C-alpha positions in Angstrom: 102.1 118.2 124.8 100.4 117.8 121.4 98.3 115.0 120.0 98.4 114.2 116.4 96.0 111.8 114.6 97.1 110.7 111.2 95.3 108.9 108.4 98.1 108.9 105.9 99.6 105.5 106.5 101.8 103.6 104.1 100.7 100.0 105.1 102.3 96.8 104.0 104.1 93.7 105.2 102.9 94.0 108.8 104.0 97.5 109.4 103.2 101.1 108.5 105.1 104.3 108.4 104.0 107.7 109.7 105.8 111.0 109.0 106.7 112.7 112.2 105.3 116.3 112.5 107.7 119.1 111.7 107.5 120.4 115.3 108.2 116.9 116.9 110.4 117.2 119.9 110.0 114.0 122.1 107.7 111.0 122.0 105.2 110.5 124.8 102.8 107.7 123.7 100.9 106.4 120.7 97.9 104.3 119.8 96.9 102.3 116.8 93.2 102.6 115.9 92.1 99.2 114.6 88.9 97.9 113.0 89.8 94.3 113.9 92.4 92.6 116.1 92.9 89.4 118.2 92.3 91.7 121.1 89.1 93.3 119.8 87.2 90.7 117.8 84.0 91.8 116.0 84.3 95.5 116.7 81.4 97.7 115.8 83.5 100.7 114.8 87.1 101.0 116.0 89.2 100.3 119.0 92.4 101.9 120.3 95.4 99.7 121.1 98.4 101.3 122.9 101.7 100.9 121.1 104.9 99.7 122.8 107.9 101.9 122.0 111.2 100.0 121.5 114.5 101.0 120.1 115.3 100.6 116.4 117.9 97.9 117.1 115.4 95.9 119.2 113.0 96.0 116.3 115.3 93.7 114.3 114.1 90.9 116.5 110.6 91.4 115.2 111.3 91.1 111.5 108.8 88.9 109.9 110.0 85.5 108.7 108.0 82.7 107.2 107.9 80.7 110.5 106.5 83.8 112.3 103.5 84.2 110.1 101.0 83.0 112.8 102.6 85.0 115.6 100.3 87.1 117.7 101.5 90.4 119.0 99.8 91.6 122.2 100.3 95.2 121.2 101.6 97.0 118.1 105.3 97.9 118.3 106.5 101.4 117.5 110.0 102.6 116.9 111.5 105.9 115.6 113.0 105.1 112.2 115.1 107.1 109.9 113.9 109.8 107.5 111.7 111.5 110.3 109.3 108.6 110.4 107.8 106.4 113.1 107.3 102.8 112.2 104.6 100.6 113.7 104.7 96.9 113.4 101.6 94.7 113.9 100.5 91.1 113.4 98.4 89.6 110.6 95.3 89.6 112.8 95.3 93.4 113.3 93.7 95.7 110.8 94.9 99.3 111.5 92.8 102.2 110.4 94.8 105.2 111.8 97.4 106.3 114.2 97.3 108.7 117.2 100.5 110.0 118.9 101.1 112.4 121.8 104.4 114.2 121.8 106.2 117.2 123.1 106.8 119.7 120.4 109.8 122.0 120.0 109.2 125.5 121.2 108.8 128.2 118.6 111.3 130.9 117.9 111.8 133.4 120.8 113.3 136.8 120.7 113.6 138.9 123.8 113.5 142.2 121.9 110.2 141.5 120.2 106.9 142.3 121.8 105.5 138.9 120.8 104.5 136.9 123.8 106.6 133.9 124.6 104.7 130.5 124.5 106.7 129.2 127.4 105.4 129.2 131.0 106.6 132.3 132.8 108.7 130.3 135.3 110.5 128.5 132.4 111.0 131.8 130.6 112.5 133.3 133.8 114.8 130.3 134.2 116.0 130.6 130.6 116.7 134.4 130.9 118.4 134.0 134.3 120.6 131.1 132.8 121.5 133.2 129.8 122.5 136.2 131.9 124.6 133.9 134.2 126.4 132.5 131.2 127.1 136.0 129.8 128.4 137.3 133.1 
């Protein structure tokens, strides 16, 4: 599992976009680091608020409309958008500073004929080799 903290956020209209890392495999959890929020008033520094992961289709319900301008969100909402980005939506009372995400990364290239050590656990490596041999035979 890898943790990535990002400062390059494209903020605007109650949401920001973060580029997913190249080695991104599967989402685990994420946090929005804020300087101010309805949850953390008058912070001396920054606070972390966990994000709630939802599907992209469910995110359509949270689009900002004029009548929703005073809505308070208990937690920022994250969803995996297109173009290898994660989108985080927040309310007008939240001032995000940065974003932190934990994820499983895709394993690197593995070749059985090279002497380069495999980054996988030995048990996982043995299972992969056994499975490959079983498929071949």
